[in-house]
Backbone as CSV, one residue per row, in Angstrom:
resi,resn,N_x,N_y,N_z,CA_x,CA_y,CA_z,C_x,C_y,C_z
1,MET,0.843,-1.181,0.000,0.000,0.000,0.000,0.887,1.243,0.000
2,VAL,1.668,1.399,-1.003,2.623,2.488,-1.123,1.924,3.839,-1.260
3,GLN,0.816,3.864,-1.934,0.172,5.117,-2.297,-0.168,6.015,-1.105
4,HIS,-0.624,5.451,-0.003,-1.026,6.264,1.144,-0.181,5.976,2.381
5,SER,0.971,5.365,2.198,1.772,4.946,3.347,2.251,6.124,4.194
6,GLY,2.437,7.279,3.592,2.905,8.438,4.337,1.789,9.303,4.898
7,LEU,0.564,8.902,4.684,-0.578,9.687,5.141,-0.770,9.501,6.642
8,THR,-0.654,10.583,7.380,-0.782,10.510,8.833,-2.214,10.792,9.264
9,GLN,-2.512,10.388,10.481,-3.820,10.668,11.066,-4.052,12.177,11.136
10,GLU,-3.019,12.902,11.489,-3.133,14.356,11.592,-3.481,14.978,10.237
11,ARG,-2.799,14.545,9.203,-3.069,15.067,7.856,-4.481,14.694,7.415
12,TRP,-4.872,13.434,7.625,-6.196,12.977,7.218,-7.283,13.753,7.959
13,SER,-7.046,14.045,9.228,-8.022,14.776,10.038,-8.224,16.206,9.553
14,SER,-7.276,16.715,8.788,-7.409,18.086,8.284,-8.430,18.182,7.144
15,PHE,-8.821,17.047,6.580,-9.828,17.041,5.519,-11.222,16.983,6.133
16,SER,-12.182,17.568,5.451,-13.573,17.493,5.918,-14.087,16.063,5.721
17,LEU,-15.182,15.755,6.387,-15.785,14.428,6.221,-16.133,14.181,4.756
18,LEU,-16.670,15.177,4.089,-16.994,15.028,2.668,-15.747,14.664,1.868
19,GLN,-14.662,15.367,2.101,-13.426,15.075,1.375,-12.933,13.661,1.675
20,GLN,-13.025,13.255,2.926,-12.593,11.909,3.302,-13.427,10.854,2.581
21,ILE,-14.740,11.034,2.590,-15.616,10.070,1.920,-15.337,10.040,0.422
22,LEU,-15.128,11.206,-0.167,-14.856,11.241,-1.608,-13.505,10.607,-1.950
23,MET,-12.527,10.743,-1.070,-11.228,10.104,-1.335,-11.326,8.584,-1.194
24,ILE,-12.113,8.122,-0.233,-12.360,6.680,-0.135,-13.125,6.234,-1.381
25,GLY,-14.099,7.046,-1.771,-14.867,6.759,-2.982,-13.994,6.706,-4.223
26,ASN,-12.969,7.534,-4.267,-12.044,7.510,-5.395,-11.365,6.144,-5.501
27,GLU,-10.996,5.582,-4.363,-10.391,4.241,-4.371,-11.407,3.187,-4.804
28,MET,-12.655,3.341,-4.361,-13.699,2.394,-4.779,-13.944,2.515,-6.284
29,ASN,-13.878,3.728,-6.795,-14.054,3.936,-8.232,-12.885,3.325,-9.006
30,ARG,-11.686,3.479,-8.483,-10.511,2.866,-9.109,-10.679,1.344,-9.125
31,ALA,-11.151,0.791,-8.018,-11.358,-0.660,-7.933,-12.399,-1.123,-8.949
32,LYS,-13.416,-0.309,-9.148,-14.484,-0.655,-10.103,-13.911,-0.938,-11.487
33,ARG,-12.897,-0.208,-11.849,-12.298,-0.364,-13.178,-11.445,-1.631,-13.299
34,LEU,-11.179,-2.285,-12.186,-10.318,-3.471,-12.196,-11.104,-4.773,-12.328
35,PHE,-12.408,-4.664,-12.477,-13.237,-5.861,-12.626,-13.224,-6.393,-14.055
36,SER,-13.032,-5.517,-15.022,-13.099,-5.954,-16.410,-11.977,-5.320,-17.223
37,PRO,-10.983,-6.049,-17.633,-10.741,-7.444,-17.263,-10.287,-7.521,-15.807
38,LEU,-10.532,-8.646,-15.194,-10.252,-8.803,-13.773,-8.759,-8.682,-13.487
39,ASP,-8.427,-7.744,-12.618,-7.064,-7.573,-12.112,-7.140,-7.817,-10.608
40,LYS,-7.031,-9.082,-10.234,-7.212,-9.476,-8.836,-6.212,-8.776,-7.916
41,THR,-4.963,-8.711,-8.318,-3.940,-8.077,-7.482,-4.238,-6.592,-7.292
42,GLY,-4.579,-5.921,-8.366,-4.921,-4.504,-8.273,-6.135,-4.272,-7.399
43,LEU,-7.112,-5.150,-7.506,-8.326,-5.048,-6.703,-8.007,-5.235,-5.220
44,ILE,-7.143,-6.175,-4.916,-6.722,-6.395,-3.528,-6.064,-5.133,-2.976
45,PHE,-5.168,-4.533,-3.749,-4.493,-3.311,-3.298,-5.484,-2.162,-3.098
46,CYS,-6.448,-2.048,-3.988,-7.468,-0.996,-3.826,-8.260,-1.203,-2.544
47,TYR,-8.676,-2.433,-2.300,-9.432,-2.704,-1.071,-8.576,-2.451,0.170
48,GLU,-7.285,-2.741,0.104,-6.402,-2.432,1.235,-6.379,-0.930,1.500
49,ARG,-6.281,-0.138,0.439,-6.268,1.321,0.603,-7.610,1.820,1.138
50,VAL,-8.696,1.245,0.651,-10.025,1.634,1.130,-10.141,1.364,2.627
51,ILE,-9.703,0.206,3.056,-9.776,-0.145,4.478,-8.901,0.798,5.301
52,TYR,-7.710,1.084,4.817,-6.801,1.995,5.524,-7.414,3.393,5.664
53,LEU,-7.939,3.920,4.573,-8.537,5.255,4.618,-9.794,5.277,5.489
54,THR,-10.545,4.203,5.466,-11.729,4.118,6.324,-11.316,4.107,7.788
55,ASP,-10.265,3.377,8.110,-9.766,3.365,9.490,-9.344,4.766,9.934
56,LEU,-8.666,5.485,9.063,-8.277,6.862,9.391,-9.510,7.737,9.614
57,THR,-10.530,7.536,8.811,-11.761,8.321,8.934,-12.463,8.014,10.252
58,VAL,-12.522,6.761,10.615,-13.144,6.368,11.884,-12.407,7.028,13.050
59,LYS,-11.087,7.002,12.998,-10.286,7.577,14.084,-10.399,9.097,14.162
60,SER,-10.673,9.736,13.049,-10.659,11.200,13.033,-12.035,11.841,13.196
61,ASN,-13.072,11.047,13.341,-14.414,11.609,13.479,-15.017,11.241,14.826
62,PRO,-15.351,12.248,15.620,-15.862,11.996,16.970,-17.333,11.567,17.017
63,MET,-18.048,11.693,15.906,-19.479,11.366,15.918,-19.674,9.853,16.019
64,ARG,-20.222,9.429,17.130,-20.354,7.999,17.411,-21.194,7.267,16.356
65,GLY,-22.314,7.855,15.976,-23.185,7.226,14.983,-22.485,7.044,13.648
66,LEU,-21.741,8.069,13.243,-20.998,7.986,11.984,-19.934,6.895,12.062
67,ARG,-19.206,6.867,13.164,-18.168,5.837,13.322,-18.779,4.442,13.242
68,LYS,-19.921,4.284,13.863,-20.610,2.984,13.844,-20.962,2.583,12.408
69,GLU,-21.504,3.522,11.646,-21.875,3.225,10.257,-20.643,2.981,9.386
70,LEU,-19.590,3.754,9.615,-18.351,3.541,8.857,-17.763,2.162,9.142
71,LEU,-17.822,1.742,10.391,-17.296,0.419,10.735,-18.145,-0.689,10.117
72,ARG,-19.444,-0.497,10.074,-20.306,-1.473,9.384,-19.947,-1.526,7.899
73,TRP,-19.760,-0.348,7.323,-19.415,-0.280,5.908,-18.053,-0.932,5.665
74,ARG,-17.112,-0.675,6.556,-15.773,-1.254,6.445,-15.849,-2.784,6.440
75,ASP,-16.750,-3.331,7.239,-16.918,-4.789,7.272,-17.313,-5.344,5.904
76,LEU,-18.117,-4.604,5.167,-18.507,-5.047,3.821,-17.293,-5.116,2.898
77,VAL,-16.460,-4.084,2.965,-15.249,-4.058,2.134,-14.285,-5.154,2.584
78,ALA,-14.147,-5.312,3.891,-13.243,-6.341,4.419,-13.679,-7.735,3.973
79,GLU,-14.973,-7.956,3.906,-15.477,-9.247,3.435,-15.064,-9.489,1.979
80,GLU,-15.175,-8.459,1.156,-14.747,-8.586,-0.241,-13.244,-8.862,-0.316
81,TYR,-12.492,-8.168,0.496,-11.037,-8.337,0.540,-10.675,-9.768,0.948
82,ILE,-11.302,-10.252,1.994,-11.021,-11.611,2.478,-11.398,-12.645,1.419
83,ASN,-12.518,-12.436,0.756,-12.922,-13.361,-0.312,-11.878,-13.415,-1.421
84,LEU,-11.308,-12.271,-1.762,-10.280,-12.241,-2.805,-8.998,-12.936,-2.360
85,MET,-8.691,-12.852,-1.078,-7.442,-13.403,-0.547,-7.520,-14.904,-0.267
86,SER,-8.719,-15.431,-0.149,-8.859,-16.837,0.235,-8.431,-17.773,-0.893
87,ALA,-8.044,-18.970,-0.498,-7.609,-19.973,-1.471,-8.751,-20.358,-2.408
88,GLU,-9.965,-20.357,-1.877,-11.144,-20.690,-2.686,-11.802,-19.397,-3.160
89,ALA,-11.006,-18.482,-3.632,-11.500,-17.152,-3.991,-12.711,-17.236,-4.918
90,ILE,-13.757,-16.575,-4.487,-14.972,-16.464,-5.284,-14.750,-15.313,-6.262
91,MET,-15.229,-15.473,-7.469,-15.110,-14.376,-8.431,-15.792,-13.142,-7.856
92,PRO,-15.095,-12.025,-7.836,-15.712,-10.815,-7.293,-16.917,-10.391,-8.129
93,ASP,-17.885,-9.841,-7.457,-19.145,-9.450,-8.084,-19.186,-7.925,-8.215
94,ILE,-19.164,-7.434,-9.432,-19.168,-5.990,-9.670,-20.434,-5.343,-9.118
95,ASN,-21.561,-6.029,-9.193,-22.802,-5.443,-8.679,-22.755,-5.275,-7.163
96,ARG,-22.172,-6.237,-6.473,-22.007,-6.109,-5.018,-21.059,-4.949,-4.717
97,HIS,-19.978,-4.861,-5.476,-19.029,-3.761,-5.296,-19.738,-2.410,-5.454
98,LEU,-20.560,-2.291,-6.478,-21.268,-1.033,-6.721,-22.249,-0.704,-5.602
99,LYS,-22.890,-1.719,-5.047,-23.805,-1.488,-3.921,-23.038,-1.005,-2.692
100,ILE,-21.882,-1.591,-2.458,-21.045,-1.171,-1.332,-20.568,0.269,-1.560
101,PHE,-20.150,0.561,-2.770,-19.709,1.904,-3.146,-20.843,2.908,-2.915
102,LYS,-22.022,2.566,-3.376,-23.180,3.451,-3.217,-23.478,3.703,-1.741
103,SER,-23.389,2.664,-0.932,-23.685,2.847,0.493,-22.668,3.772,1.158
104,LEU,-21.430,3.782,0.674,-20.445,4.747,1.178,-20.891,6.166,0.857
105,LEU,-21.236,6.393,-0.387,-21.616,7.739,-0.811,-22.878,8.231,-0.096
106,LEU,-23.734,7.324,0.305,-24.963,7.701,1.011,-24.714,8.129,2.461
107,LEU,-23.497,7.962,2.948,-23.181,8.372,4.319,-23.153,9.894,4.479
108,ASN,-23.099,10.613,3.380,-23.038,12.070,3.423,-23.951,12.613,2.324
109,SER,-24.754,13.597,2.655,-25.718,14.107,1.672,-25.037,14.711,0.446
110,GLU,-23.891,15.338,0.641,-23.195,15.927,-0.510,-22.560,14.855,-1.392
111,SER,-21.967,13.846,-0.776,-21.362,12.783,-1.583,-22.437,11.953,-2.280
112,ALA,-23.621,11.880,-1.687,-24.722,11.141,-2.316,-25.074,11.729,-3.679
113,GLY,-24.822,13.009,-3.852,-25.083,13.654,-5.135,-24.197,13.152,-6.263
114,GLN,-23.148,12.432,-5.925,-22.224,11.910,-6.937,-22.630,10.537,-7.469
115,ILE,-23.615,9.925,-6.841,-23.988,8.549,-7.191,-24.328,8.399,-8.670
116,SER,-25.132,9.300,-9.185,-25.556,9.159,-10.590,-24.389,9.297,-11.567
117,TYR,-23.314,9.950,-11.149,-22.145,10.109,-12.016,-21.187,8.920,-11.932
118,LEU,-21.161,8.265,-10.782,-20.149,7.241,-10.535,-20.644,5.809,-10.643
119,ILE,-21.928,5.609,-10.416,-22.432,4.237,-10.333,-23.510,4.012,-11.376
120,LYS,-23.188,3.138,-12.292,-24.134,2.746,-13.340,-24.242,1.228,-13.294
121,TYR,-25.429,0.733,-13.070,-25.625,-0.724,-12.992,-25.783,-1.308,-14.365
């Protein structure tokens, strides 16, 4: 996870919640492009970055309800990540990925406005 390895909690906390969600969304959008043709390694790296950025977001936001929802959302991504890493790896499902992506964007009213631009079923 070279791309965000130097990103500190302090630096991440300087971004607004909207910016944090959109940056996580950027990684989810990048991952979306790795489904066809399937780039399993690239997808794994994207999910690692998504989990890392989500962890930073959870740590930097004091709102308990938001943290709870972010952790639930993180579990969905972690499940996809674990499925990709397992020996009996199930083919990743782009529709499930898009639903998870959409649920991230719905965590903030401003980021929800991006759904029609980013997610096409």
